[in-house]
N, C-alpha and C positions, 0 to 999 in steps of 0.2 A: 823118459827123456825130456830134457828142458824143464825139469821140475826139481826143487830142492828136496833132499831126504833129510829126516830128522834123526840124529844119533845121540843117544844118552849113554854115558859111561859112568859107572860108580865103582870106586876103588876104596877098599878098606883093608889095609895090610896087603896080603897077597891074594885077597879075594876080589876078583874083577867081574862085574856084570855089565853087559852091553845090551842096548835095545836099538833096533833100527826100525824107524817108523812105527814105534809102539810094540814091536814084536821082540821078545827076549831072544838073545843069541848067546851061545856059549862057546868058549874056547879055553880049555883048561891050561894051555901053555902061556896065555897072556899073563897070568898072575905070577909066573915063575921068572919073568923078565926083570931086569934091573936097569935103571938109568933114567933118561929123560923122556918126556912125552914126545911121541912122534906121530905124524899123520901119514898113513900109508894106503896105497891102492895096489891092486894086482894089475900087472900089465895086460894089454890085450887090445887089439883092434883100434888103435888110435883114440883111446878114451881120453876125454878132457875132463878134468876135475877142478872144481873151485871150492874153497872153504869159506863159510860165511857165518858171522855171529858166533864165534867161538868164545865160550865163557868157562872159567874155572871157578868153582866154589868150594871152599873148605867146609866140610860137614862137621857138626859137633860130635865129639866122641861119646 
């Protein structure tokens, strides 16, 4: 609480890998989605969320 988390997301085609505070996370459904980039949280208990230092970098093929 009251600290920033670090999230890294790497997308190559429909292959998506995510890391939260250096720990790899998996969700096979993410790569099947189509559309825009969205930032989402799950509801619960009056959670307050802020986004900070968002950077998008195109990776070489």
